[in-house]
C-alpha positions in Angstrom: 152.2 -29.3 -33.0 150.0 -31.1 -35.4 146.3 -30.1 -35.3 144.8 -33.2 -36.9 144.9 -36.9 -36.4 145.2 -39.2 -39.5 142.7 -42.0 -39.2 144.2 -45.5 -40.1 142.7 -47.4 -43.0 139.7 -49.8 -42.1 141.6 -52.5 -44.0 144.3 -53.0 -41.3 144.7 -56.3 -39.9 145.7 -55.0 -36.4 143.2 -54.2 -33.8 145.2 -51.3 -32.4 145.0 -49.5 -35.7 141.3 -49.6 -36.0 139.8 -46.2 -36.7 138.1 -44.3 -33.7 134.6 -44.9 -35.2 135.1 -48.6 -35.9 133.0 -51.1 -33.9 134.4 -54.2 -32.6 131.3 -56.3 -33.3 131.5 -57.6 -29.8 128.4 -57.7 -27.5 125.9 -55.9 -29.5 124.3 -59.0 -31.1 124.9 -57.3 -34.6 127.6 -59.7 -35.7 131.1 -58.7 -36.7 131.1 -55.5 -38.7 133.9 -53.6 -37.0 137.4 -54.0 -38.0 136.3 -56.6 -40.4 139.8 -57.4 -41.8 140.8 -58.9 -38.5 138.4 -61.8 -39.2 140.7 -62.8 -42.0 143.8 -62.7 -40.0 146.1 -65.5 -41.0 147.7 -68.1 -38.8 150.9 -69.7 -39.7 150.6 -73.3 -40.6 152.2 -75.0 -37.6 151.0 -78.5 -36.5 149.0 -79.5 -33.4 147.8 -75.9 -32.5 151.2 -74.6 -31.8 150.5 -71.7 -34.3 147.7 -70.6 -31.8 150.0 -70.9 -28.8 152.6 -68.9 -30.6 149.9 -66.2 -31.7 149.0 -65.9 -27.9 152.5 -64.8 -27.2 153.3 -62.7 -30.3 150.0 -61.3 -31.5 147.4 -62.0 -28.9 145.1 -59.0 -29.6 144.8 -59.8 -33.4 144.1 -63.3 -32.7 141.5 -62.8 -30.1 139.7 -59.9 -32.0 139.5 -62.1 -35.1 138.3 -65.2 -33.5 135.7 -63.2 -31.3 134.5 -61.7 -34.6 134.1 -65.1 -36.1 132.2 -66.3 -33.0 129.9 -63.4 -33.1 128.9 -64.4 -36.6 127.9 -67.7 -35.1 125.9 -66.0 -32.3 128.4 -67.1 -29.4 130.9 -65.2 -27.3 132.8 -68.1 -25.8 135.9 -69.2 -27.6 137.6 -72.5 -27.3 141.4 -73.3 -27.7 143.9 -76.0 -27.5 147.3 -74.4 -26.5 150.3 -76.7 -26.6 152.9 -75.5 -24.2 150.1 -73.5 -22.3 147.4 -74.6 -19.8 147.1 -78.3 -19.7 143.6 -79.4 -21.0 140.8 -77.5 -22.8 140.8 -73.7 -22.7 137.8 -71.4 -22.8 138.0 -67.8 -23.4 135.2 -65.2 -22.0 134.6 -61.6 -22.3 131.0 -61.2 -21.3 130.7 -59.2 -18.0 128.0 -61.6 -16.4 129.9 -64.6 -17.3 133.1 -63.1 -15.9 131.3 -62.2 -12.7 130.2 -65.8 -12.4 133.7 -67.1 -12.5 135.3 -64.4 -10.4 132.8 -64.8 -7.6 132.9 -68.5 -7.6 134.2 -70.3 -4.6 137.9 -71.1 -4.8 137.0 -74.8 -4.3 135.4 -74.8 -7.8 137.3 -72.1 -9.7 140.8 -71.3 -8.1 143.2 -69.0 -9.7 145.4 -70.5 -12.5 148.4 -68.3 -11.8 150.6 -71.4 -11.2 150.4 -71.8 -14.9 151.3 -68.1 -15.5 154.5 -67.2 -17.3 155.5 -65.3 -14.1 155.4 -68.4 -12.0 159.0 -69.6 -12.6 159.9 -66.0 -11.9 158.1 -65.2 -8.8 158.2 -68.8 -7.4 155.7 -71.1 -5.7 155.4 -69.1 -2.3 154.2 -65.9 -3.8 150.9 -64.1 -2.9 150.5 -64.2 -6.9 150.9 -68.0 -7.2 149.5 -69.4 -4.0 145.8 -70.5 -3.7 143.3 -71.3 -1.0 144.0 -70.7 2.6 147.7 -69.8 2.1 146.8 -67.1 -0.4 144.1 -65.8 2.1 146.7 -65.5 4.9 149.3 -63.8 2.6 146.8 -61.3 1.4 145.5 -60.6 5.0 149.2 -60.0 6.0 150.1 -57.6 3.1 146.8 -55.8 2.3 147.1 -53.2 5.0 150.3 -51.9 3.6 148.4 -51.1 0.3 145.5 -49.2 1.7 144.4 -46.0 3.5 147.1 -44.5 5.7 149.7 -46.8 4.4 149.2 -45.2 0.9 149.2 -41.7 2.3 152.6 -42.4 3.8 154.0 -43.3 0.3 152.9 -40.1 -1.2 156.1 -38.3 -0.4 158.1 -40.9 -1.9 155.9 -40.9 -5.0 156.5 -37.1 -5.4 160.1 -37.2 -4.9 160.5 -40.1 -7.5 158.3 -38.2 -10.0 160.5 -35.0 -9.6 163.7 -36.9 -9.9 162.4 -38.7 -13.0 161.1 -35.3 -14.7 164.5 -33.7 -13.9 166.4 -36.4 -15.8 164.1 -36.2 -18.8 165.9 -34.8 -21.9 164.1 -31.9 -23.9 163.7 -32.3 -27.8 164.7 -35.9 -27.9 162.5 -39.1 -28.5 162.3 -40.8 -25.2 160.6 -44.1 -24.3 158.2 -42.9 -21.5 158.3 -46.4 -20.1 162.0 -45.9 -19.1 161.2 -42.8 -17.0 158.1 -44.4 -15.5 160.0 -47.6 -14.6 162.7 -45.5 -12.7 159.8 -43.6 -10.9 157.6 -46.5 -10.0 160.6 -48.8 -9.0 161.9 -46.2 -6.4 158.4 -46.0 -5.0 157.8 -49.7 -4.6 161.4 -50.0 -3.1 160.4 -47.2 -0.6 157.5 -49.2 0.4 159.3 -52.4 0.7 162.5 -51.2 2.4 161.3 -48.2 4.0 163.9 -45.9 2.4 163.2 -42.4 2.8 165.5 -41.5 -0.1 167.4 -43.6 -2.6 170.6 -42.1 -1.8 170.3 -43.7 1.7 170.1 -47.2 0.3 173.0 -49.6 1.2 175.1 -51.2 -1.4 173.1 -54.4 -1.2 169.9 -52.6 -1.9 171.3 -50.6 -4.8 172.7 -54.0 -6.2 169.3 -55.5 -5.9 167.8 -52.5 -7.9 170.4 -52.9 -10.5 169.8 -56.6 -10.9 165.9 -56.2 -11.1 166.3 -53.3 -13.8 168.6 -55.8 -15.7 165.9 -58.5 -15.7 163.3 -56.1 -17.1 165.6 -54.9 -19.8 166.4 -58.4 -20.9 162.6 -59.2 -20.8 162.2 -56.8 -23.7 164.6 -58.6 -26.0 163.7 -61.1 -28.7 165.1 -63.8 -26.2 162.3 -63.2 -23.9 159.7 -64.8 -26.2 161.7 -68.0 -26.6 162.5 -68.0 -22.9 158.8 -67.7 -22.0 157.9 -70.7 -24.3 160.8 -72.8 -23.0 159.7 -72.1 -19.2 155.9 -72.5 -20.0 154.2 -74.6 -17.3 157.4 -75.0 -15.2 157.6 -74.2 -11.6 161.4 -73.7 -11.6 163.1 -71.7 -14.4 165.5 -73.3 -16.8 167.9 -72.0 -19.4 168.7 -68.2 -19.6 165.9 -67.4 -17.2 167.6 -69.5 -14.5 170.8 -67.8 -15.1 169.4 -64.3 -15.0 167.3 -65.1 -12.0 170.4 -66.5 -10.1 171.9 -63.1 -10.2 168.7 -61.4 -8.8 168.3 -64.0 -6.2 171.9 -63.4 -4.9 171.1 -59.8 -4.6 167.9 -60.4 -2.9 169.4 -62.8 -0.3 172.2 -60.5 0.4 169.7 -57.8 1.3 167.7 -60.3 3.5 170.9 -61.2 5.4 171.8 -57.6 5.8 168.4 -56.8 7.3 168.3 -59.9 9.5 171.6 -58.6 11.0 170.3 -55.1 11.6 169.4 -54.4 15.3 165.7 -53.7 15.7 165.1 -54.6 11.9 161.6 -56.2 12.7 160.4 -52.9 14.5 160.7 -51.1 11.2 157.5 -50.0 9.5 158.0 -51.5 6.0 157.1 -54.6 4.0 160.4 -56.4 4.5 160.1 -55.9 8.2 156.5 -57.2 8.2 157.7 -60.3 6.4 160.7 -60.8 8.7 158.4 -60.7 11.7 155.7 -62.8 10.2 154.9 -66.2 11.5 153.2 -69.1 9.9 150.2 -70.9 11.4 152.7 -73.2 13.4 154.4 -70.1 14.7 157.6 -70.4 12.6 159.2 -67.5 10.6 159.0 -67.3 7.1 161.9 -68.8 5.3 164.3 -66.7 3.0 162.9 -68.4 -0.1 159.3 -67.5 1.0 160.2 -64.0 1.6 162.1 -63.9 -1.8 159.0 -64.9 -3.5 157.0 -62.3 -1.9 159.5 -59.7 -2.6 159.9 -60.7 -6.3 156.1 -60.3 -6.8 155.8 -57.1 -4.9 158.7 -55.5 -6.8 157.9 -56.7 -10.3 154.2 -56.5 -10.1 154.2 -53.3 -8.0 156.0 -51.2 -10.5 155.9 -52.9 -13.9 152.0 -52.6 -14.6 152.0 -49.0 -13.2 154.9 -47.9 -15.3 153.5 -49.2 -18.5 150.1 -47.7 -17.8 151.9 -44.3 -17.7 153.5 -45.1 -21.0 150.3 -46.3 -22.5 148.4 -43.2 -21.3 150.9 -40.8 -23.1 151.0 -43.0 -26.0 147.3 -42.4 -26.3 147.4 -38.7 -25.4 150.0 -37.6 -27.8 148.0 -39.2 -30.8 144.7 -37.6 -29.7 145.7 -33.8 -29.5 142.2 -32.4 -28.4 142.1 -34.8 -25.4 145.8 -34.1 -24.5 145.0 -30.4 -24.5 142.0 -30.8 -22.3 143.9 -33.2 -20.1 146.7 -30.7 -19.6 144.4 -27.9 -18.8 142.5 -30.1 -16.2 145.7 -31.0 -14.5 146.9 -27.4 -14.4 143.5 -26.3 -13.1 143.2 -29.1 -10.4 140.5 -31.0 -12.2 141.4 -34.4 -10.5 138.2 -36.2 -11.9 139.1 -35.5 -15.5 142.7 -36.7 -15.0 141.4 -39.8 -13.3 139.0 -40.4 -16.3 142.0 -40.2 -18.5 143.9 -42.9 -16.5 140.7 -45.1 -16.5 140.3 -44.6 -20.2 143.9 -45.5 -20.8 143.6 -48.7 -18.7 140.4 -49.7 -20.6 142.0 -49.1 -24.1 145.2 -50.7 -23.3 145.0 -53.0 -20.3 148.4 -53.9 -19.3 147.3 -57.3 -18.1 144.9 -58.5 -20.7 144.1 -61.8 -19.5 143.6 -63.5 -16.2 142.8 -67.1 -15.6 140.8 -69.6 -13.5 140.9 -73.3 -13.2 137.3 -74.6 -13.5 136.9 -77.7 -11.4 133.3 -78.1 -11.8 130.8 -77.8 -14.7 130.1 -74.1 -15.8 127.3 -73.0 -18.0 128.1 -69.8 -20.2 124.8 -69.1 -22.0 124.3 -72.0 -24.3 127.8 -73.2 -23.8 128.7 -75.9 -21.1 132.1 -76.1 -20.0 133.2 -79.4 -18.5 135.4 -79.8 -15.4 139.2 -79.4 -15.6 138.9 -76.5 -18.0 141.0 -73.3 -17.9 138.9 -70.2 -18.2 140.7 -67.3 -19.6 139.1 -63.9 -19.0 140.0 -61.6 -21.8 140.2 -58.0 -20.2 141.1 -56.7 -23.7 137.9 -57.9 -25.4 135.7 -57.0 -22.4 137.1 -53.5 -22.7 136.2 -53.3 -26.4 132.6 -54.4 -26.2 130.3 -52.2 -28.2 127.4 -52.7 -25.9 129.6 -51.4 -22.9 131.9 -48.9 -24.5 130.4 -47.2 -27.7 133.1 -46.7 -30.3 135.5 -48.7 -28.2 138.6 -47.8 -30.4 138.0 -44.2 -29.8 140.2 -42.6 -26.9 137.4 -40.8 -24.9 137.8 -40.1 -21.3 134.4 -38.6 -21.1 133.0 -42.1 -20.8 134.2 -42.2 -17.2 132.9 -38.8 -16.0 130.0 -38.8 -13.6 129.6 -42.7 -13.8 130.0 -45.4 -11.3 132.3 -48.1 -12.5 131.1 -51.6 -12.6 134.0 -53.8 -11.4 133.2 -56.5 -14.1 133.2 -54.1 -17.0 136.5 -52.3 -16.2 139.0 -54.8 -14.8 142.7 -53.4 -15.2 143.5 -54.7 -11.7 141.7 -58.1 -12.2 138.7 -58.9 -10.0 137.2 -61.0 -7.2 139.4 -62.1 -4.3 142.3 -62.1 -6.5 142.0 -58.5 -7.4 145.5 -56.7 -7.3 146.2 -55.9 -3.6 148.4 -52.9 -4.8 145.6 -51.3 -6.6 145.1 -48.4 -4.4 149.0 -47.5 -4.3 149.0 -48.0 -8.1 146.2 -45.5 -8.7 147.9 -43.0 -6.2 151.0 -43.3 -8.2 149.3 -42.8 -11.6 147.4 -39.8 -10.5 150.6 -38.3 -9.1 152.8 -39.1 -12.1 150.4 -38.6 -14.8 149.3 -35.3 -13.2 152.8 -34.1 -12.8 153.7 -35.0 -16.5 150.6 -33.1 -17.7 151.4 -30.0 -15.6 155.1 -29.8 -16.2 155.9 -31.3 -19.5 154.7 -29.8 -22.9 154.7 -33.1 -25.2 154.6 -33.0 -28.9 151.5 -34.5 -30.5 151.4 -36.1 -33.8 149.5 -38.3 -36.1 151.7 -41.4 -36.4 150.2 -44.9 -36.1 149.6 -46.5 -32.6 152.4 -48.3 -31.2 152.3 -52.0 -31.6 151.3 -53.8 -28.3 154.0 -56.2 -27.2 153.1 -59.2 -25.1 155.6 -59.8 -22.3 154.9 -62.5 -19.7 151.4 -61.6 -18.6 151.5 -58.0 -19.6 150.8 -55.9 -22.9 153.3 -53.1 -23.3 154.1 -50.6 -25.9 156.5 -52.1 -28.3 158.8 -49.0 -28.3 158.0 -47.9 -24.7 155.7 -45.2 -25.5 157.9 -43.0 -27.4 157.3 -39.2 -26.8 159.1 -35.8 -27.3 159.1 -33.1 -24.7 159.3 -29.5 -26.1 159.7 -28.1 -22.7 159.9 -29.3 -19.1 159.0 -27.0 -16.1 
């Protein structure tokens, strides 16, 4: 094992390579003297703002840190953009906790969610809890929320532990492995158990196994270079086109096959799983949900329910293996039952590498952000990434330091890995239960090799920020 960590040069153009003692220059009123080279990050010379739109897809972090540093020099922390192919109309980006709270707590009649403009919208469909707004969203959330809280989460614990054990037993020793692959297999089995009530994956039907395979194929394709082009082609579309339409057709066939199988199953609506809940649900007129409505909900729950959790696991160990002292302490904490420190490690990972780096609201009324007035019909982007790297909230924001979350009460508008307000991720309690179990088990049972290689580049996929190489790690031994 390597005892020291090599500090990257301060001349880097990339935010994720900033040294641990660097300042971001955000939120401290002192201007931009953090990773200063980011201020000079170049943009390709494409017409009409398309270079900025492309940068949002390919190198969002570098773009935002550079622009925020420039803005800090001018004494503002509100960024304005025009994004061809993105949200229609003007765009502002905010990362001040007070301004974020104002938007997140505003009535939906003046600041509804902008998820219908999300790159996920053509994938999960218009009837999803993710893309709906207003009364429909409130009804969907009220229907699903009990399945992700309290006793319901406790019921999933056995599935989490079983899936984690299976994932660790399949982990090869002595070989570089993308941890996201292992984590995806674990978290997908957990959310499939929650949705279909399967006590063991071996008891799945052919239709359910086919759906799992189709979803995994969709996820693998989303990491290819075609994914970026596909995302731009499908921007602001409600229905998918091109390659995305072709891939989703296969997924939809598998989903509808499972739905038909479950509808034909005697007593299916008496089961205690999410699919049974959706099959038994009625709308305000007393009508059952259509197959397309249930499909949209299932796609949201399956994709969002494991994608973000799996990549949080990958980011956590991408960070830990590059910070040997923290890894050693975290492993001792897991072995000694110190759950608060393990939770602090998870919180610090979600702060440093938020898997969902931006959420959005449509501003239908004027908003004042400090001295900046934003007119109606503006899209407000909340940069969770920049919020999590403010010097005034997190001293030495580029340092991986779980101690900052020990013995503190977390402000929900200063740490926002699950979003905020009434749109906060409804699966957050299940995700935290999974993270504590999976991260704790890996710390206890796997001896990972630490090193001093540079941080993995973040890759932006749809609405997520993931490790470009999947969080490559090497296990020296597995218990």
